[in-house]
C-alpha positions as CSV (number, residue, x, y, z in Angstrom):
1,M,95.0,126.7,98.6
2,E,96.2,127.8,95.0
3,I,96.4,124.9,92.6
4,K,98.1,125.4,89.2
5,I,96.4,123.3,86.6
6,T,98.2,122.2,83.6
7,R,96.3,120.0,81.1
8,T,97.8,117.2,78.8
9,T,98.1,118.1,75.2
10,T,98.3,114.2,74.4
11,P,95.2,112.8,76.2
12,K,94.8,109.0,76.2
13,A,92.2,106.7,75.0
14,K,89.9,105.9,77.6
15,P,88.6,102.6,78.1
16,A,85.3,101.6,76.3
17,K,81.8,101.2,78.2
18,G,82.0,97.6,79.1
19,Q,85.6,97.1,79.1
20,A,87.2,94.9,81.8
21,L,89.2,97.2,83.8
22,G,90.4,95.1,86.7
23,F,92.1,97.0,89.6
24,G,94.9,99.6,89.5
25,K,95.8,98.8,85.9
26,I,94.8,101.9,84.0
27,F,95.8,105.3,84.9
28,T,94.1,109.0,84.0
29,D,95.6,111.7,82.2
30,H,96.6,113.8,85.2
31,M,98.0,113.7,88.7
32,F,98.1,116.0,91.7
33,M,101.8,117.0,93.2
34,M,102.8,118.9,96.1
35,N,106.0,119.4,97.7
36,Y,106.9,120.1,101.4
37,T,110.3,121.6,102.6
38,E,111.2,122.2,106.1
39,G,111.0,125.8,107.1
40,K,108.6,126.5,104.1
41,G,106.0,123.9,104.7
42,W,103.7,122.5,101.9
43,H,104.0,124.4,98.6
44,D,103.8,124.5,94.9
45,A,100.3,122.6,94.6
46,R,99.7,121.4,91.0
47,V,97.6,119.3,88.7
48,E,99.9,118.1,85.8
49,P,99.8,115.5,83.2
50,F,100.6,112.0,84.5
51,H,104.1,111.2,84.2
52,N,107.1,109.1,86.1
53,I,108.8,110.5,89.0
54,E,112.5,111.0,89.0
55,L,114.4,110.4,92.2
56,S,117.9,110.0,93.4
57,P,118.8,106.3,94.4
58,A,119.9,107.7,97.8
59,C,116.2,108.9,98.4
60,V,115.2,108.0,101.8
61,V,112.0,106.3,100.9
62,F,114.0,103.6,99.1
63,H,116.3,102.7,102.0
64,Y,114.0,103.6,105.2
65,G,110.5,103.2,103.9
66,Q,109.2,106.5,105.1
67,E,106.0,106.7,103.2
68,M,102.4,106.6,103.7
69,F,99.2,106.0,101.4
70,E,95.6,106.3,101.4
71,G,92.7,104.7,99.1
72,L,89.1,106.4,98.4
73,K,87.0,106.1,95.3
74,A,84.8,108.7,93.2
75,Y,81.6,107.4,91.9
76,R,79.4,108.7,88.9
77,G,75.9,108.4,90.5
78,V,72.9,107.2,88.7
79,D,71.9,110.9,88.6
80,G,75.2,111.9,86.7
81,K,76.8,113.6,89.8
82,V,80.3,112.8,91.0
83,R,80.5,111.9,94.5
84,L,83.3,111.3,97.2
85,F,82.6,109.0,99.9
86,R,83.9,110.5,103.5
87,P,87.1,112.0,102.0
88,E,87.5,113.9,105.3
89,M,88.0,110.6,107.0
90,N,91.1,109.5,104.7
91,A,92.5,113.0,105.5
92,R,92.2,112.4,109.2
93,R,93.7,109.0,108.8
94,T,96.5,110.5,106.8
95,N,97.5,112.4,109.5
96,A,97.5,109.5,112.1
97,S,99.8,107.6,109.6
98,N,102.1,110.9,109.1
99,K,102.5,111.2,112.9
100,R,103.6,107.6,113.3
101,L,105.9,107.9,110.4
102,C,107.2,111.4,111.4
103,I,105.9,112.9,108.0
104,P,104.7,116.6,108.5
105,E,100.9,117.2,109.0
106,L,98.8,117.7,105.7
107,P,96.0,120.1,106.8
108,E,92.6,118.0,106.4
109,E,91.1,120.7,103.9
110,M,94.2,120.8,102.0
111,F,94.1,116.9,101.4
112,V,90.3,117.1,100.5
113,E,90.8,120.3,98.2
114,A,93.6,118.1,96.3
115,V,91.4,115.2,95.9
116,R,88.6,117.2,94.6
117,A,90.8,119.2,92.4
118,V,92.4,116.2,90.4
119,V,89.2,114.1,90.1
120,D,87.4,117.4,88.8
121,V,90.1,117.5,85.9
122,D,89.8,113.8,85.2
123,A,86.0,113.5,85.9
124,D,85.3,112.2,82.5
125,W,87.6,109.2,83.3
126,I,85.0,107.9,85.8
127,P,83.3,104.7,84.5
128,T,79.7,104.3,84.4
129,D,79.2,100.5,84.3
130,D,77.3,99.1,87.4
131,G,79.8,98.7,90.3
132,T,82.7,100.5,88.6
133,S,84.3,103.5,90.2
134,L,87.5,105.9,90.1
135,Y,90.1,104.6,92.5
136,I,92.0,107.6,94.1
137,R,95.6,106.8,95.6
138,P,97.1,109.8,97.5
139,F,100.6,109.1,99.0
140,I,103.5,111.0,100.7
141,I,107.2,109.9,100.4
142,G,110.4,111.4,102.0
143,T,112.7,112.7,99.4
144,D,115.7,113.8,101.0
145,E,119.1,112.2,99.6
146,F,120.4,110.8,102.7
147,L,121.5,107.4,103.9
148,G,120.7,107.9,107.3
149,V,118.0,106.8,109.6
150,A,116.3,110.2,110.4
151,P,113.1,111.7,109.1
152,S,113.5,113.5,105.8
153,K,113.3,117.4,105.4
154,T,111.5,117.2,102.1
155,Y,108.4,115.4,101.1
156,L,106.4,114.5,97.8
157,F,102.5,114.4,98.0
158,C,101.1,112.7,95.1
159,I,97.4,111.5,94.1
160,I,96.9,109.2,90.9
161,L,93.6,108.1,89.8
162,S,92.6,104.6,88.2
163,P,89.2,103.6,86.7
164,S,88.5,100.3,88.3
165,G,86.2,97.6,87.7
166,A,83.6,95.9,90.1
167,Y,85.5,94.1,92.7
168,Y,83.1,91.3,92.3
169,A,82.9,90.5,88.6
170,D,80.8,87.5,89.2
171,G,78.4,88.7,92.1
172,L,78.8,89.3,95.6
173,K,79.9,85.6,96.6
174,P,81.4,84.4,99.8
175,V,85.3,84.0,100.1
176,G,87.5,81.8,102.1
177,I,89.8,83.2,104.6
178,W,92.9,81.7,106.3
179,I,93.5,82.6,109.9
180,E,97.3,82.6,110.0
181,D,98.8,80.7,112.9
182,D,102.5,81.5,112.1
183,Y,103.1,85.0,111.2
184,V,101.9,88.3,112.7
185,R,101.2,91.5,110.7
186,A,101.5,93.9,113.4
187,V,101.9,94.4,117.3
188,R,100.4,97.1,119.8
189,G,103.0,100.0,119.7
190,G,103.8,99.2,116.2
191,M,102.5,100.6,112.8
192,G,99.5,98.4,112.4
193,F,97.2,101.3,112.6
194,A,98.9,103.3,109.8
195,K,98.6,103.1,106.1
196,T,102.0,102.3,105.1
197,G,103.6,100.1,102.6
198,G,105.5,98.2,105.3
199,N,102.4,96.8,107.0
200,Y,101.5,95.0,103.2
201,A,104.8,94.1,102.4
202,C,105.2,91.9,105.5
203,S,101.8,90.4,104.8
204,L,103.0,89.0,101.6
205,A,104.5,85.6,102.9
206,A,101.1,84.4,104.7
207,Q,99.1,85.6,101.5
208,V,100.9,83.4,99.2
209,K,100.6,80.5,101.8
210,A,97.0,81.1,101.8
211,H,96.4,81.3,98.2
212,D,98.4,78.3,97.4
213,D,95.9,76.5,99.9
214,G,92.8,77.9,98.0
215,Y,92.1,80.9,100.0
216,S,91.6,84.2,99.2
217,Q,92.6,86.5,102.2
218,V,94.6,86.2,105.4
219,L,93.0,87.0,108.7
220,W,95.6,88.0,111.3
221,L,95.7,87.1,115.0
222,D,97.3,89.4,117.7
223,G,101.2,89.5,117.7
224,V,101.5,88.6,121.4
225,E,99.2,85.8,122.4
226,R,98.3,84.7,119.1
227,K,94.7,84.1,120.0
228,Y,92.5,87.4,119.3
229,I,91.3,88.1,115.9
230,E,92.6,91.4,114.5
231,E,91.9,92.2,110.9
232,V,92.1,90.7,107.3
233,G,95.0,91.7,105.0
234,A,92.8,94.2,103.4
235,M,89.8,94.6,105.4
236,N,88.4,95.0,108.8
237,I,86.4,92.0,109.9
238,F,82.8,91.5,111.4
239,F,80.9,88.6,113.0
240,K,77.3,88.3,113.7
241,I,77.1,86.0,116.9
242,G,73.8,85.4,118.6
243,G,72.1,88.3,117.1
244,K,75.0,90.8,117.9
245,V,77.4,92.3,115.5
246,V,80.8,92.0,116.9
247,T,84.0,93.4,115.5
248,P,87.7,93.7,117.1
249,M,88.3,96.8,119.0
250,L,91.0,99.3,117.8
251,N,94.1,98.8,119.9
252,G,96.7,100.3,117.8
253,S,97.5,97.4,115.6
254,I,94.6,97.4,113.8
255,L,93.8,99.9,110.7
256,P,90.8,102.2,111.5
257,G,88.7,101.6,108.6
258,I,86.3,104.1,107.1
259,T,83.9,101.4,105.8
260,R,84.5,99.9,109.5
261,D,83.2,103.1,111.0
262,S,80.4,103.4,108.3
263,V,79.0,99.9,109.2
264,L,79.2,100.5,112.9
265,T,77.3,103.6,112.5
266,L,74.6,101.9,110.4
267,C,74.2,99.2,112.5
268,R,73.7,101.2,115.6
269,A,70.8,103.5,113.7
270,W,69.2,100.2,112.8
271,G,69.0,99.3,116.7
272,L,71.4,96.4,116.4
273,E,73.5,95.3,119.3
274,V,77.2,96.4,118.6
275,E,80.4,95.3,120.4
276,E,83.9,96.4,119.7
277,R,85.8,94.0,121.8
278,K,88.6,91.1,121.9
279,I,87.5,88.2,120.1
280,S,89.5,84.8,120.3
281,V,89.6,82.3,117.7
282,D,88.6,79.8,120.2
283,E,85.3,81.7,120.5
284,L,84.8,81.6,116.8
285,I,85.1,77.8,116.6
286,E,82.9,77.6,119.6
287,A,80.2,79.8,118.2
288,Q,80.4,77.9,114.9
289,K,79.8,74.5,116.5
290,N,76.8,75.7,118.6
291,G,75.1,77.5,115.7
292,T,75.5,81.0,116.9
293,L,78.2,82.2,114.3
294,E,75.4,83.5,111.9
295,E,77.5,85.8,109.6
296,V,81.0,86.8,108.8
297,F,82.0,89.7,106.4
298,G,85.0,92.2,105.8
299,T,84.9,95.7,105.2
300,G,87.0,97.9,103.1
301,T,87.1,100.5,100.3
302,A,87.9,98.1,97.6
303,A,85.0,95.6,98.1
304,V,82.9,97.5,100.5
305,I,81.4,94.4,101.9
306,S,83.2,90.9,101.4
307,P,81.0,88.0,102.7
308,V,83.0,85.0,104.4
309,G,81.9,81.6,103.6
310,K,84.6,79.6,105.3
311,L,87.3,80.1,107.8
312,R,90.2,77.8,108.3
313,Y,92.4,77.8,111.5
314,V,95.0,75.1,111.6
315,D,93.1,71.9,111.0
316,E,89.7,73.4,111.9
317,V,87.6,74.4,108.7
318,M,84.3,76.5,109.8
319,T,81.7,76.8,107.2
320,I,79.8,79.7,107.9
321,G,75.9,79.4,107.2
322,D,74.6,78.0,103.8
323,G,77.5,79.3,101.8
324,S,75.6,82.3,100.5
325,I,75.5,85.9,101.6
326,G,73.8,86.7,104.9
327,P,70.9,89.0,105.1
328,L,72.9,91.7,107.3
329,S,75.9,91.5,104.8
330,Q,73.5,92.3,101.7
331,K,71.8,95.1,103.4
332,L,74.9,96.6,104.4
333,Y,76.3,96.2,100.9
334,D,73.2,97.7,99.4
335,T,73.2,100.6,101.6
336,V,76.6,101.8,101.5
337,T,77.1,101.2,97.6
338,G,73.5,102.7,97.2
339,I,74.7,106.0,99.1
340,Q,77.9,106.0,97.2
341,W,76.0,105.9,93.8
342,G,73.3,108.1,94.7
343,K,70.8,105.3,95.0
344,V,70.0,105.6,98.5
345,E,69.3,109.0,100.4
346,D,72.5,110.0,102.3
347,N,70.9,110.7,105.6
348,M,74.5,110.7,107.2
349,G,76.0,113.5,105.2
350,W,78.6,111.1,104.2
351,T,78.9,112.1,100.4
352,Q,80.6,115.3,98.7
353,T,79.7,116.1,95.1
354,V,82.5,117.3,93.0
């Protein structure tokens, strides 16, 4: 793919070493853009200075939500090399989302090449403080000026970059999770497996309710029987029950997380018994009461591993372990982040250097 590169003539001041970065608040000097036109395909790939996008008020993305997005990171390793973690998996998931949303397929190699190109241009924006990274946000929007419910004939593919701080500013501490018993996020046959804004907009009401009661995340139940565990708002969820690693199976309403797949692969490689299956909230309550619920943790790009110290369901509050991170959660966190930052040998072939 030919990518035209136009560098900024007015570079912004980069964050100072040790500066608090937060998440998604600071953006780099450049962005990747590419257009799609029906009959022509994807065209005009370019890296250019970060700028606002001008769109018609009649643009279909505003009215009918035809859009998708992805999230991955670039890491400055201890050896100075810049690494991407399994970007081909993000490319594959992009096309799964595209298919569900009637967005044209983006060839996987084109997606990865676009990510590599813009990261290479802004590589000096990658922070070097421990736990920091360059967050990468690819997204596609339908751009037709058309007030009608039909797939757009034109699209815009963009990638923007944001230097981000450590997810856990005060260390890896277990969080409280609210198991939602009123709202539902997705149902089989819907868009739960797709990475699209509508899935996150519909989660906001429950998220506000959970935060108001002192919980940091929402754990969703299935939308039919309201009894089977699905996923946390921003993460997949895992349980260690009686020595087994258990996670909800992918059923069309759960996002196929890349960190989720990595954790499953590592656990199996370590000889742990792993189950992908239905897990009812009643099973969790019973496991907590009989002492077999050993660990609970979420997995995702932002946090990597997020240990859970407390689960709430209706009037039942379940405390997990002694309130500290479990040994498996810690080992997984150390291994995945070690591979990402070049501290641990990548025997899985998961990283690419830029």
